[in-house]
DONU-132258 format. One record per residue (C-alpha): residue number from 1; x, y, z. Coordinates in Angstrom, 3 decimals, m for minus. Example, Ala and Ser with C-alpha at 12.3 -4.5 7.8 and 13.67 -1.06 7.14 Angstrom:
2
seq = 1; east = 12.300; north = m4.500; up = 7.800;
seq = 2; east = 13.670; north = m1.060; up = 7.140;
***
This chain:
246
seq = 1; east = 33.151; north = 3.610; up = 44.849;
seq = 2; east = 29.149; north = 4.429; up = 46.490;
seq = 3; east = 29.531; north = 6.428; up = 50.492;
seq = 4; east = 27.783; north = 4.183; up = 52.297;
seq = 5; east = 27.127; north = 6.997; up = 54.722;
seq = 6; east = 23.420; north = 8.122; up = 55.445;
seq = 7; east = 22.639; north = 10.407; up = 52.793;
seq = 8; east = 21.131; north = 14.211; up = 54.488;
seq = 9; east = 17.645; north = 14.403; up = 54.961;
seq = 10; east = 16.654; north = 10.656; up = 53.823;
seq = 11; east = 14.057; north = 9.082; up = 55.632;
seq = 12; east = 15.539; north = 5.420; up = 56.435;
seq = 13; east = 12.509; north = 3.528; up = 58.697;
seq = 14; east = 10.249; north = 1.418; up = 56.681;
seq = 15; east = 7.531; north = 2.198; up = 59.045;
seq = 16; east = 8.053; north = 5.882; up = 58.314;
seq = 17; east = 8.349; north = 5.783; up = 54.294;
seq = 18; east = 5.383; north = 6.799; up = 51.903;
seq = 19; east = 5.673; north = 6.319; up = 47.936;
seq = 20; east = 6.093; north = 10.181; up = 47.998;
seq = 21; east = 9.212; north = 10.448; up = 50.782;
seq = 22; east = 11.097; north = 7.244; up = 48.392;
seq = 23; east = 10.146; north = 9.686; up = 44.837;
seq = 24; east = 11.820; north = 12.536; up = 47.347;
seq = 25; east = 15.005; north = 10.897; up = 48.525;
seq = 26; east = 15.953; north = 9.359; up = 44.964;
seq = 27; east = 15.386; north = 12.495; up = 43.612;
seq = 28; east = 17.748; north = 14.148; up = 46.052;
seq = 29; east = 20.438; north = 12.152; up = 44.062;
seq = 30; east = 19.955; north = 13.717; up = 40.633;
seq = 31; east = 22.477; north = 14.637; up = 38.180;
seq = 32; east = 24.141; north = 18.377; up = 38.097;
seq = 33; east = 26.070; north = 18.388; up = 34.684;
seq = 34; east = 26.227; north = 19.891; up = 31.344;
seq = 35; east = 27.534; north = 17.452; up = 29.127;
seq = 36; east = 28.280; north = 13.902; up = 29.731;
seq = 37; east = 30.505; north = 11.413; up = 27.599;
seq = 38; east = 30.214; north = 7.864; up = 27.804;
seq = 39; east = 32.056; north = 4.871; up = 26.417;
seq = 40; east = 30.570; north = 1.636; up = 26.418;
seq = 41; east = 30.414; north = m2.033; up = 25.397;
seq = 42; east = 26.805; north = m3.000; up = 23.918;
seq = 43; east = 25.725; north = m6.290; up = 23.191;
seq = 44; east = 22.499; north = m6.922; up = 21.319;
seq = 45; east = 20.043; north = m9.297; up = 20.909;
seq = 46; east = 16.805; north = m10.008; up = 19.237;
seq = 47; east = 15.140; north = m13.138; up = 17.223;
seq = 48; east = 17.015; north = m12.316; up = 14.390;
seq = 49; east = 20.494; north = m11.824; up = 15.461;
seq = 50; east = 23.031; north = m10.183; up = 17.809;
seq = 51; east = 25.794; north = m7.969; up = 18.027;
seq = 52; east = 28.781; north = m6.764; up = 20.125;
seq = 53; east = 29.664; north = m3.254; up = 19.500;
seq = 54; east = 31.441; north = m0.293; up = 21.432;
seq = 55; east = 29.748; north = 2.427; up = 21.574;
seq = 56; east = 30.111; north = 6.319; up = 22.316;
seq = 57; east = 27.619; north = 8.062; up = 24.337;
seq = 58; east = 27.826; north = 12.560; up = 23.905;
seq = 59; east = 25.050; north = 13.738; up = 25.997;
seq = 60; east = 24.510; north = 17.747; up = 26.041;
seq = 61; east = 21.838; north = 17.891; up = 29.082;
seq = 62; east = 18.258; north = 18.766; up = 27.767;
seq = 63; east = 19.193; north = 19.360; up = 24.425;
seq = 64; east = 20.936; north = 16.523; up = 22.614;
seq = 65; east = 22.559; north = 13.242; up = 22.472;
seq = 66; east = 24.964; north = 11.258; up = 20.160;
seq = 67; east = 24.978; north = 7.519; up = 20.020;
seq = 68; east = 28.311; north = 6.631; up = 17.839;
seq = 69; east = 28.327; north = 2.517; up = 17.160;
seq = 70; east = 31.839; north = 1.366; up = 15.953;
seq = 71; east = 33.095; north = m2.863; up = 15.280;
seq = 72; east = 36.999; north = m3.108; up = 15.456;
seq = 73; east = 37.101; north = 0.675; up = 15.448;
seq = 74; east = 35.397; north = 1.077; up = 12.534;
seq = 75; east = 32.514; north = 3.677; up = 12.443;
seq = 76; east = 29.048; north = 1.499; up = 11.782;
seq = 77; east = 26.512; north = 3.819; up = 12.911;
seq = 78; east = 25.406; north = 6.958; up = 14.125;
seq = 79; east = 22.519; north = 8.399; up = 15.581;
seq = 80; east = 21.300; north = 11.921; up = 16.716;
seq = 81; east = 18.481; north = 12.122; up = 19.090;
seq = 82; east = 16.978; north = 15.944; up = 19.978;
seq = 83; east = 13.801; north = 16.438; up = 21.566;
seq = 84; east = 11.918; north = 16.996; up = 18.264;
seq = 85; east = 13.501; north = 14.024; up = 16.335;
seq = 86; east = 15.604; north = 11.195; up = 15.396;
seq = 87; east = 18.222; north = 10.646; up = 12.549;
seq = 88; east = 20.620; north = 7.940; up = 12.075;
seq = 89; east = 22.498; north = 6.288; up = 9.612;
seq = 90; east = 23.840; north = 2.358; up = 9.000;
seq = 91; east = 27.136; north = 1.389; up = 6.968;
seq = 92; east = 25.969; north = m2.054; up = 6.114;
seq = 93; east = 23.093; north = m0.986; up = 4.050;
seq = 94; east = 24.097; north = 2.208; up = 3.429;
seq = 95; east = 20.513; north = 3.339; up = 4.364;
seq = 96; east = 19.355; north = 6.287; up = 6.448;
seq = 97; east = 16.698; north = 7.962; up = 8.600;
seq = 98; east = 15.110; north = 10.863; up = 9.883;
seq = 99; east = 11.474; north = 11.110; up = 11.575;
seq = 100; east = 10.073; north = 11.113; up = 15.318;
seq = 101; east = 9.841; north = 9.060; up = 17.956;
seq = 102; east = 6.853; north = 7.028; up = 16.910;
seq = 103; east = 9.237; north = 4.566; up = 14.557;
seq = 104; east = 11.205; north = 3.873; up = 17.536;
seq = 105; east = 8.814; north = 3.699; up = 19.770;
seq = 106; east = 7.519; north = 1.214; up = 17.708;
seq = 107; east = 10.430; north = m0.750; up = 17.582;
seq = 108; east = 10.625; north = m1.296; up = 21.176;
seq = 109; east = 7.354; north = m1.081; up = 22.351;
seq = 110; east = 6.721; north = 1.590; up = 24.354;
seq = 111; east = 6.239; north = 5.053; up = 23.751;
seq = 112; east = 9.339; north = 6.860; up = 23.913;
seq = 113; east = 10.727; north = 10.867; up = 23.669;
seq = 114; east = 14.131; north = 12.239; up = 24.373;
seq = 115; east = 13.950; north = 12.843; up = 27.966;
seq = 116; east = 12.922; north = 8.954; up = 28.354;
seq = 117; east = 16.077; north = 8.290; up = 26.408;
seq = 118; east = 17.850; north = 10.781; up = 28.401;
seq = 119; east = 16.757; north = 9.379; up = 31.411;
seq = 120; east = 17.012; north = 5.769; up = 31.118;
seq = 121; east = 20.948; north = 6.410; up = 30.094;
seq = 122; east = 20.966; north = 7.879; up = 33.469;
seq = 123; east = 19.181; north = 5.975; up = 35.512;
seq = 124; east = 16.508; north = 8.134; up = 36.573;
seq = 125; east = 12.723; north = 7.502; up = 35.563;
seq = 126; east = 11.739; north = 7.415; up = 32.329;
seq = 127; east = 8.603; north = 8.947; up = 33.273;
seq = 128; east = 7.655; north = 12.356; up = 35.885;
seq = 129; east = 7.065; north = 9.738; up = 38.936;
seq = 130; east = 5.940; north = 12.503; up = 40.930;
seq = 131; east = 2.325; north = 12.495; up = 39.629;
seq = 132; east = 1.320; north = 9.479; up = 39.637;
seq = 133; east = m0.555; north = 7.399; up = 42.485;
seq = 134; east = 1.948; north = 4.629; up = 43.615;
seq = 135; east = 1.442; north = 1.717; up = 46.103;
seq = 136; east = 4.361; north = 1.074; up = 48.055;
seq = 137; east = 5.897; north = m2.385; up = 49.190;
seq = 138; east = 9.313; north = m3.737; up = 49.879;
seq = 139; east = 10.570; north = m6.925; up = 47.429;
seq = 140; east = 13.869; north = m8.248; up = 47.568;
seq = 141; east = 15.009; north = m5.969; up = 49.708;
seq = 142; east = 13.768; north = m3.226; up = 47.536;
seq = 143; east = 11.216; north = m0.836; up = 47.336;
seq = 144; east = 8.673; north = m1.005; up = 44.917;
seq = 145; east = 6.173; north = 1.787; up = 43.649;
seq = 146; east = 3.228; north = 0.118; up = 41.446;
seq = 147; east = 0.581; north = 2.006; up = 40.119;
seq = 148; east = m1.854; north = 1.249; up = 36.667;
seq = 149; east = m3.433; north = 3.494; up = 33.893;
seq = 150; east = m4.395; north = 3.620; up = 30.814;
seq = 151; east = m4.158; north = m0.060; up = 31.278;
seq = 152; east = m0.507; north = m0.185; up = 31.491;
seq = 153; east = 1.246; north = m1.618; up = 34.545;
seq = 154; east = 4.266; north = 0.854; up = 36.124;
seq = 155; east = 6.489; north = m0.096; up = 38.768;
seq = 156; east = 9.590; north = 1.144; up = 39.954;
seq = 157; east = 12.277; north = m0.636; up = 42.636;
seq = 158; east = 14.435; north = 1.449; up = 44.860;
seq = 159; east = 17.744; north = 0.064; up = 46.775;
seq = 160; east = 17.252; north = 0.908; up = 50.288;
seq = 161; east = 20.414; north = 2.975; up = 50.950;
seq = 162; east = 20.434; north = 5.477; up = 48.609;
seq = 163; east = 17.285; north = 5.217; up = 46.888;
seq = 164; east = 18.737; north = 4.178; up = 43.393;
seq = 165; east = 16.757; north = 3.078; up = 40.771;
seq = 166; east = 17.553; north = m0.250; up = 40.310;
seq = 167; east = 14.549; north = m1.271; up = 37.811;
seq = 168; east = 11.633; north = 0.234; up = 36.039;
seq = 169; east = 8.885; north = m1.926; up = 34.529;
seq = 170; east = 6.245; north = m0.884; up = 31.796;
seq = 171; east = 3.356; north = m3.863; up = 30.658;
seq = 172; east = 0.785; north = m3.865; up = 28.505;
seq = 173; east = m1.015; north = m6.673; up = 28.894;
seq = 174; east = m3.514; north = m6.112; up = 26.137;
seq = 175; east = m0.726; north = m5.749; up = 23.702;
seq = 176; east = 1.153; north = m8.832; up = 24.810;
seq = 177; east = 4.244; north = m6.289; up = 25.085;
seq = 178; east = 6.460; north = m4.667; up = 28.149;
seq = 179; east = 9.739; north = m3.024; up = 28.188;
seq = 180; east = 11.504; north = m2.789; up = 30.992;
seq = 181; east = 14.991; north = m1.528; up = 32.183;
seq = 182; east = 17.356; north = m2.441; up = 35.102;
seq = 183; east = 20.551; north = m1.394; up = 36.923;
seq = 184; east = 22.749; north = m3.485; up = 38.745;
seq = 185; east = 25.079; north = m0.941; up = 40.100;
seq = 186; east = 25.647; north = 2.590; up = 40.201;
seq = 187; east = 28.543; north = 4.764; up = 41.032;
seq = 188; east = 28.919; north = 8.223; up = 42.575;
seq = 189; east = 31.168; north = 10.659; up = 41.002;
seq = 190; east = 32.009; north = 14.802; up = 41.745;
seq = 191; east = 28.611; north = 15.576; up = 39.429;
seq = 192; east = 26.505; north = 12.665; up = 39.378;
seq = 193; east = 25.403; north = 9.007; up = 40.141;
seq = 194; east = 25.266; north = 6.850; up = 37.086;
seq = 195; east = 24.593; north = 3.584; up = 36.686;
seq = 196; east = 27.707; north = 1.380; up = 35.395;
seq = 197; east = 25.582; north = m0.349; up = 32.792;
seq = 198; east = 21.965; north = m0.968; up = 32.036;
seq = 199; east = 19.981; north = m3.676; up = 30.735;
seq = 200; east = 16.945; north = m3.346; up = 28.081;
seq = 201; east = 14.724; north = m5.830; up = 27.656;
seq = 202; east = 11.402; north = m5.292; up = 24.866;
seq = 203; east = 8.715; north = m7.925; up = 24.447;
seq = 204; east = 6.549; north = m8.173; up = 21.704;
seq = 205; east = 4.604; north = m10.588; up = 19.960;
seq = 206; east = 7.084; north = m10.249; up = 17.411;
seq = 207; east = 10.187; north = m11.575; up = 19.777;
seq = 208; east = 11.908; north = m10.113; up = 22.245;
seq = 209; east = 15.135; north = m7.657; up = 22.356;
seq = 210; east = 17.569; north = m7.357; up = 25.127;
seq = 211; east = 20.629; north = m4.298; up = 24.860;
seq = 212; east = 22.953; north = m4.399; up = 27.416;
seq = 213; east = 25.071; north = m1.497; up = 28.060;
seq = 214; east = 28.311; north = m1.320; up = 30.383;
seq = 215; east = 30.020; north = 1.854; up = 31.023;
seq = 216; east = 33.487; north = 1.623; up = 30.545;
seq = 217; east = 34.207; north = 5.644; up = 30.986;
seq = 218; east = 32.597; north = 8.459; up = 31.788;
seq = 219; east = 33.605; north = 12.348; up = 31.550;
seq = 220; east = 31.853; north = 15.671; up = 32.738;
seq = 221; east = 31.339; north = 19.105; up = 31.417;
seq = 222; east = 33.834; north = 18.815; up = 28.395;
seq = 223; east = 33.260; north = 20.696; up = 25.111;
seq = 224; east = 32.151; north = 17.568; up = 23.316;
seq = 225; east = 31.332; north = 17.373; up = 19.526;
seq = 226; east = 28.218; north = 16.641; up = 18.044;
seq = 227; east = 29.103; north = 16.639; up = 14.607;
seq = 228; east = 26.178; north = 14.627; up = 12.299;
seq = 229; east = 26.144; north = 13.865; up = 8.580;
seq = 230; east = 25.116; north = 11.213; up = 6.194;
seq = 231; east = 27.971; north = 10.080; up = 3.811;
seq = 232; east = 27.238; north = 10.522; up = 0.136;
seq = 233; east = 25.327; north = 7.961; up = m1.370;
seq = 234; east = 22.857; north = 6.512; up = 1.625;
seq = 235; east = 19.598; north = 5.788; up = 0.809;
seq = 236; east = 16.654; north = 7.019; up = 2.962;
seq = 237; east = 14.244; north = 4.779; up = 3.924;
seq = 238; east = 10.620; north = 5.310; up = 5.569;
seq = 239; east = 9.595; north = 2.874; up = 8.191;
seq = 240; east = 6.196; north = 1.771; up = 7.909;
seq = 241; east = 4.708; north = 1.160; up = 11.113;
seq = 242; east = 1.598; north = m0.405; up = 9.557;
seq = 243; east = 4.220; north = m3.355; up = 8.613;
seq = 244; east = 5.867; north = m3.465; up = 11.821;
seq = 245; east = 2.540; north = m4.225; up = 13.976;
seq = 246; east = 1.898; north = m7.189; up = 11.187;
***
């Protein structure tokens, strides 16, 4: 359970809060661990299909992320994400992919990289909020920070008690697309404060994709294996970004 006592060195009165202080207070809860192992359930839905699967998420902080998707205990897909590339394979079609983050970003409708994916899983802002020029308002008992830059509307919502991130939104009206990540609740452990679940909603002209991830259990600082190899006989695919834009 979350400790409801006032965190040390945290400004609590709305009248003295600023965007900078909200960010500082949030950053005081940053995670300190070397590795993280998450067992979770995942619900995926887009315009064409929906799936309920289990997922293991292994994070070696700032180095690599391994995601294993299983259905009825059978490994259906694996993805290895590093700061330089994305690799994955999936069993149903017997295909695999190796490339950069451009195709993944195109699929979800927002620019992604390794740090953004890691922060998303940890309940942290996916961009560096310390360098933005944010306005500050209170919306539905949450502190909202908002900025518009390069025609992208960016918003972060923090809860008042501990300044945990409840939601982050990114929208580009001219491209008719938006990307939202929300965190219903958090859990406090010895090495970190983590979300208990997250919900991703990506809206583009071609449709809406939602991914709900419920964290069943988490363990810290284990010596985790990150084995990844494509099974024999799988075909490599190449994603045509021009086709995705149609």
